[in-house]
C-alpha positions in Angstrom: 69.6 98.4 290.7 72.4 99.3 288.3 73.3 96.6 285.8 76.9 95.4 285.8 79.2 97.0 283.2 79.9 94.7 280.3 83.4 94.2 278.9 84.1 95.9 275.6 86.3 94.7 272.8 89.5 96.9 272.5 89.4 99.1 269.5 92.5 100.8 268.1 93.0 104.4 267.0 92.4 103.7 263.2 88.6 103.3 263.4 88.3 106.6 265.3 90.4 108.3 262.7 88.5 106.7 259.9 85.1 107.8 261.3 86.5 111.3 261.7 88.0 111.6 258.3 84.8 110.3 256.6 82.9 113.0 258.5 85.2 115.7 257.0 83.7 115.0 253.6 80.2 115.1 255.0 81.0 118.5 256.7 82.3 119.9 253.4 79.2 118.9 251.5 76.8 120.1 254.3 78.5 123.5 254.7 78.7 124.1 250.9 75.0 123.3 250.4 73.9 125.2 253.5 76.0 128.3 253.2 76.7 128.6 249.5 74.1 126.9 247.3 71.4 129.5 247.9 73.9 132.3 247.5 75.4 130.8 244.3 72.2 129.9 242.5 70.3 133.0 243.6 73.0 135.8 243.3 75.2 134.3 240.5 73.1 132.0 238.4 70.0 134.2 238.8 67.4 131.8 240.2 64.9 133.2 242.7 65.5 132.4 246.3 62.2 130.6 246.6 63.0 128.4 243.6 66.3 127.3 245.1 64.6 126.6 248.4 62.0 124.5 246.6 64.7 122.5 244.8 66.4 121.7 248.1 63.0 120.8 249.6 62.3 118.4 246.7 65.7 116.8 247.2 64.9 116.3 250.8 61.8 114.4 249.8 64.1 112.1 247.9 66.1 111.6 251.0 63.0 110.7 252.9 62.7 107.7 250.5 66.2 106.5 250.0 67.8 107.2 253.4 65.6 104.6 255.2 65.8 102.3 252.2 69.7 102.4 252.4 69.5 101.8 256.1 67.2 98.8 255.9 69.1 97.4 252.9 72.4 97.6 254.7 70.8 96.1 257.9 69.8 93.1 255.8 72.9 92.8 253.5 74.9 89.6 253.5 78.3 89.8 251.8 82.0 89.1 252.3 82.3 92.8 253.0 79.7 92.7 255.7 76.5 94.7 256.0 77.9 98.3 255.6 81.1 98.4 253.5 79.6 97.5 250.1 77.7 100.7 250.2 80.5 102.8 251.5 82.9 101.6 248.8 80.2 102.3 246.1 79.9 106.0 247.3 83.5 107.0 246.9 83.8 108.1 243.3 80.2 109.2 242.4 79.9 111.6 245.4 82.9 113.6 244.3 81.7 113.8 240.7 78.2 114.8 241.7 79.6 117.5 244.0 81.8 118.9 241.2 78.8 119.0 238.8 76.7 120.9 241.4 78.9 124.0 241.1 79.5 123.8 237.4 76.1 124.4 235.7 76.2 124.9 231.9 76.0 128.5 230.8 72.9 130.1 229.3 70.4 127.6 230.6 66.8 128.8 230.9 65.1 129.2 234.3 63.6 125.8 233.9 66.9 124.4 232.8 68.7 125.8 235.9 65.9 124.4 238.1 66.2 121.0 236.6 70.0 121.0 236.7 70.2 122.0 240.3 67.5 119.4 241.2 69.4 116.5 239.5 72.9 117.4 240.8 71.9 118.1 244.3 69.8 114.9 244.5 72.9 113.0 243.2 75.1 114.6 245.9 72.5 113.7 248.6 72.0 110.1 247.4 75.6 109.2 247.1 76.5 110.9 250.3 73.7 108.8 252.0 75.2 105.7 250.4 78.3 106.4 252.6 76.9 108.2 255.6 74.1 105.9 256.6 76.2 102.7 256.8 79.2 104.5 258.2 77.4 106.0 261.2 75.6 102.7 261.7 79.0 101.1 262.5 79.3 103.2 265.7 76.9 101.2 268.0 78.6 97.9 267.0 82.2 99.1 267.2 81.5 100.8 270.5 78.6 99.2 272.5 79.8 100.8 275.8 77.6 103.7 277.0 80.6 106.1 277.3 82.9 104.9 274.6 80.4 105.5 271.9 80.2 109.1 273.0 83.9 109.3 272.1 83.2 108.0 268.7 80.4 110.4 268.2 82.7 113.2 269.4 85.2 112.3 266.7 82.4 112.1 264.2 81.4 115.7 265.0 84.9 116.9 265.1 85.4 115.6 261.6 82.2 117.2 260.4 83.2 120.6 261.9 86.7 120.3 260.4 85.0 119.8 257.0 82.9 122.8 257.6 85.9 124.9 258.4 87.8 123.5 255.5 85.0 124.4 253.1 84.8 127.9 254.5 88.5 128.5 254.2 88.6 127.1 250.6 85.7 129.2 249.7 86.4 132.6 251.3 90.2 132.5 251.5 90.9 131.0 248.1 88.2 130.4 245.5 85.7 133.1 246.4 88.0 135.6 248.1 87.9 139.3 247.1 91.3 138.7 245.4 89.7 135.9 243.3 86.6 137.9 242.3 84.5 137.5 245.4 81.3 135.6 246.1 79.8 136.8 242.7 82.5 135.1 240.6 81.1 132.0 238.9 84.5 130.6 238.0 85.4 130.5 241.7 82.5 128.2 242.5 83.6 125.9 239.7 87.1 125.5 241.1 85.7 125.2 244.6 83.5 122.3 243.4 86.4 120.5 241.7 88.8 120.6 244.7 86.2 119.8 247.3 84.9 116.9 245.1 88.4 115.4 245.2 88.7 115.8 248.9 85.3 114.2 249.5 86.1 111.1 247.5 89.5 110.7 249.1 88.0 111.1 252.6 85.3 108.5 251.9 88.0 106.1 250.6 90.2 106.5 253.7 87.3 106.0 256.0 86.0 102.9 254.3 89.5 101.3 254.2 90.2 102.4 257.8 87.1 100.5 259.1 87.5 97.5 256.8 89.3 95.4 259.4 86.3 95.7 261.7 84.1 93.7 259.4 84.8 90.2 261.0 83.7 91.7 264.4 80.4 93.1 263.2 76.9 91.6 263.2 75.4 89.6 260.3 71.7 89.4 259.4 69.9 86.1 259.2 69.9 84.2 255.9 66.3 84.1 254.7 64.4 84.5 251.5 63.1 87.7 250.0 59.7 87.3 251.7 61.5 87.0 255.1 63.5 90.1 254.4 60.4 92.1 253.5 58.6 90.9 256.7 61.6 91.8 258.8 62.0 95.2 257.2 58.4 96.0 257.9 58.7 94.8 261.4 61.8 96.9 261.9 60.0 100.1 260.7 57.0 99.4 262.9 59.1 98.7 265.9 61.2 101.9 265.4 58.2 104.2 265.1 56.6 102.7 268.2 59.7 103.3 270.3 59.1 106.5 272.3 62.8 107.1 272.8 63.4 107.1 269.1 60.5 109.4 268.4 61.7 111.8 271.0 65.1 112.1 269.4 63.6 112.3 265.9 61.2 115.1 266.6 63.8 117.0 268.8 66.4 116.6 266.1 64.0 117.8 263.4 63.2 121.1 265.1 66.8 121.6 266.3 67.9 120.9 262.7 65.4 123.3 261.3 66.6 126.1 263.6 70.3 125.3 262.7 69.4 125.1 259.0 67.7 128.5 259.0 70.6 130.0 260.9 73.4 128.4 258.8 71.7 129.5 255.5 71.1 133.1 256.6 74.5 133.4 258.3 76.2 134.3 255.1 73.6 136.9 254.3 73.8 138.5 257.8 77.6 138.4 257.7 77.8 140.1 254.3 74.9 142.5 254.4 74.1 143.0 258.1 77.6 143.1 259.6 79.4 144.2 256.4 82.2 141.7 256.7 84.9 141.2 254.0 85.7 137.7 252.6 88.9 137.6 254.8 86.8 138.2 257.8 84.2 135.6 256.7 86.9 133.0 256.5 88.2 134.0 259.9 84.8 133.2 261.4 85.4 129.5 260.8 88.4 129.3 263.1 86.4 129.7 266.4 84.2 126.8 265.2 87.2 124.6 264.8 88.5 125.5 268.2 85.0 125.0 269.6 84.9 121.5 268.1 88.2 120.6 269.9 86.8 121.9 273.2 83.5 120.0 272.7 85.2 116.7 271.8 87.3 117.1 274.9 84.5 117.9 277.4 81.4 116.2 276.2 82.4 112.6 277.2 83.3 113.8 280.7 80.1 115.8 280.9 77.9 112.8 279.9 79.7 110.6 282.4 78.9 113.0 285.2 75.5 114.4 284.3 74.0 111.8 281.8 73.5 112.4 278.2 69.9 113.8 278.2 70.8 116.6 280.7 73.9 117.5 278.7 71.9 117.5 275.4 69.2 119.7 276.8 71.5 122.2 278.5 73.8 122.5 275.5 71.0 123.0 273.0 69.1 125.5 275.2 72.1 127.7 275.8 73.2 127.4 272.1 69.8 128.5 270.8 70.1 131.7 272.9 73.7 132.4 272.1 73.1 131.9 268.3 70.7 134.8 268.1 72.3 137.0 270.7 74.3 139.5 268.4 71.4 140.1 266.0 69.0 140.5 268.9 71.3 143.0 270.6 71.6 145.0 267.4 67.8 145.0 266.9 67.4 146.3 270.4 69.9 149.1 269.8 72.3 147.8 272.4 75.1 146.6 270.1 77.1 149.4 268.4 77.2 149.9 264.7 79.6 148.1 262.2 82.3 150.7 262.8 82.7 149.5 266.4 86.3 148.3 266.7 85.3 145.4 268.9 82.7 144.0 266.5 84.9 141.3 265.0 86.2 140.0 268.4 82.7 140.1 269.8 81.4 138.0 266.8 84.3 135.5 267.1 83.6 135.1 270.9 79.9 134.6 270.2 80.5 132.0 267.5 82.9 130.1 269.7 80.5 130.0 272.6 77.5 129.1 270.5 79.5 126.4 268.7 80.8 124.8 271.9 77.2 124.6 273.3 75.6 123.4 270.1 78.2 120.7 269.4 78.1 119.5 273.0 74.3 119.1 272.8 74.5 117.4 269.3 77.2 114.9 270.4 75.1 113.9 273.4 71.9 113.5 271.4 73.6 111.4 268.7 75.1 109.2 271.3 71.6 108.9 272.8 70.4 107.7 269.3 73.1 105.0 269.4 71.6 103.8 272.8 68.2 103.4 271.1 69.7 100.6 269.0 70.2 98.2 272.0 67.0 99.4 273.6 65.1 98.5 270.5 67.0 95.2 270.1 66.2 94.2 273.7 62.5 94.9 273.1 62.1 93.4 269.6 65.1 91.3 268.6 66.1 93.5 265.7 69.5 95.3 265.3 68.4 98.2 263.2 71.4 100.5 263.2 70.9 101.4 259.6 67.3 102.3 260.0 67.9 104.5 263.1 70.9 106.3 261.7 69.3 106.8 258.3 66.6 108.7 260.2 69.4 110.7 261.9 71.1 111.6 258.5 67.6 112.5 257.2 67.1 114.9 260.0 70.5 116.4 259.5 69.6 117.0 255.9 66.6 118.9 257.0 69.2 121.4 258.0 70.0 122.0 254.3 66.5 121.2 252.9 63.7 122.5 255.1 65.9 125.0 256.7 67.0 126.5 253.4 63.5 126.5 252.1 62.3 128.5 255.2 65.3 130.8 254.9 64.5 131.4 251.2 60.9 132.2 252.1 62.2 134.7 254.6 64.3 136.4 252.0 61.4 136.5 249.6 59.1 137.9 252.3 61.5 140.9 252.9 61.9 141.3 249.1 65.7 140.7 249.2 67.1 141.8 245.8 69.1 139.6 243.4 72.7 140.5 242.8 72.7 142.7 245.9 75.8 144.6 246.7 76.7 145.3 250.4 75.6 148.8 251.4 73.6 149.3 248.1 70.2 148.9 249.7 68.3 150.1 252.8 69.5 148.8 256.2 65.9 148.5 257.2 65.6 145.5 255.0 68.2 143.5 257.0 66.5 144.8 260.2 63.2 143.4 259.0 64.9 140.0 258.2 66.4 139.9 261.7 63.0 140.6 263.3 61.6 137.6 261.5 64.6 135.3 262.0 65.2 135.7 265.8 61.8 134.6 267.1 61.5 131.7 264.6 64.9 130.4 265.6 64.1 130.6 269.3 60.7 128.9 268.9 62.2 126.0 267.0 64.8 125.5 269.7 62.2 125.5 272.4 60.1 122.9 270.7 63.2 120.7 270.4 63.9 120.9 274.1 60.4 120.1 275.1 60.4 117.0 272.9 63.8 115.6 274.1 62.5 115.7 277.7 60.5 112.5 276.9 63.7 110.4 276.2 64.1 107.8 279.0 67.3 105.7 278.4 69.9 106.4 281.0 73.2 104.6 281.9 71.5 102.0 284.0 68.8 101.2 281.4 71.5 100.9 278.7 73.6 98.5 280.7 70.4 96.5 281.4 69.7 96.3 277.7 73.2 95.0 277.0 72.9 92.4 279.7 69.5 91.2 278.2 71.1 91.0 274.8 74.1 89.1 276.1 71.9 86.5 277.9 69.8 86.0 274.8 72.8 85.6 272.4 72.2 82.7 270.0 74.7 80.1 269.0 74.3 80.8 265.3 74.3 84.2 263.7 70.7 85.3 263.4 69.0 82.3 265.1 68.1 81.1 268.6 69.9 78.0 269.6 67.1 75.4 269.8 63.3 75.2 269.5 61.0 77.7 267.9 62.6 81.1 267.2 61.9 83.6 269.9 63.6 86.5 271.6 63.2 87.4 275.3 60.1 85.3 275.3 58.7 87.0 272.1 58.2 84.9 268.9 59.9 86.4 265.8 59.7 85.5 262.2 63.2 84.2 261.6 65.2 84.2 264.7 67.2 87.1 266.1 68.5 89.4 263.3 71.9 90.8 263.4 73.6 88.8 266.2 77.0 87.2 266.2 77.9 84.5 268.7 80.3 85.7 271.4 79.9 89.4 270.4 76.8 90.5 272.2 79.0 92.0 274.9 81.9 92.9 272.7 
């Protein structure tokens, strides 16, 4: 039997805009690291592709520690700014400074010096970005508990991220790294790119944090307990999360999907420059269909998930996207697609990017909204509201796109002996053909594994509404505690009452 739909608190337009604007900064950072970091430090600074990939992998290991720590810390934080906003405010200035430093390494460093500088600066960018992103995305389940409304928030989140991606590409290839400004091998262009993007990142985080500030009184608070209680609760949260099959299905599926996307995003610049022979003006033009695709995805995904359910939309979108992403290279390898002098090459690539982006974004929006549904599912089972923990896992998986994916892409470039400081057309076309032969099957295999894993997700609309009903019926009269008697939740004893509940807001 389908559970009755619970009333939702009316939310104005400002929180939507704030979540989207904050995601612009995240999109800029992600696109820059994914598409340009390997190119800059390999082709301009002179580091080997494997060394750059190793640095990004090491920074990902740092994320593996601090992302969950930030999530759990924000879950348990008691302050007049609530659980999330102290971290969001703290990230505003340092993230912009760290991003600027990443693209302005000192001249004449040794190989070891460049390695250390890249490691320190990129870890700083990742850490301070996490300090904003983990708490900010953790706001979505609380601001929008409704099964469909939270998909709208996630859609705005992805639209902001794609807008940041497009903005980073336009700033890079139309202005700072354009052929008119010296091209992608001009180190001064990367420095100016880092400065201006750093400013935009800090301003975006500031607007997002202020724009969601008024939501603080409506958000949950953790129970007040000692350090021992907080430690026990944190350990219980982690154990509960990793015993939740729905959470594990999303984590593993997102990991392999992220790896596929990471490899694709990192090698896209190489394929565009050296395989398709595109100019910097053409490279910047490739970002426009992605922006249009994000508008289409934001418009259609909530309607699709209302009609077909989130899991079906996620699986269909990601399956078709994985195929569309490798289609042009596959057709060229098979000898079906004409050469680079074909007059319809650019329109074909623009159409393919638009289609692949619509499909991928639709699938990603659905799967992120599914992750938000895990929050209430886990709370109904255990009594813990662990938005920070779950979304820290999500941001960690997203960073696999720029970490593990870049490492794998760097290994592919090393495998085919891609030269440093390579000029388009100055080496054998067979080298790029060899790279394509390696890339296409790996990307498809990673996508298939992701689809198989997500099949095991089991929360649908009826289950989510049932979870909300159970949480509403168990709402305490004091934040974080059951009204009378020994603390328990849904018949289960807990260490210190029900974490993260606010009277009267369980159905908000």
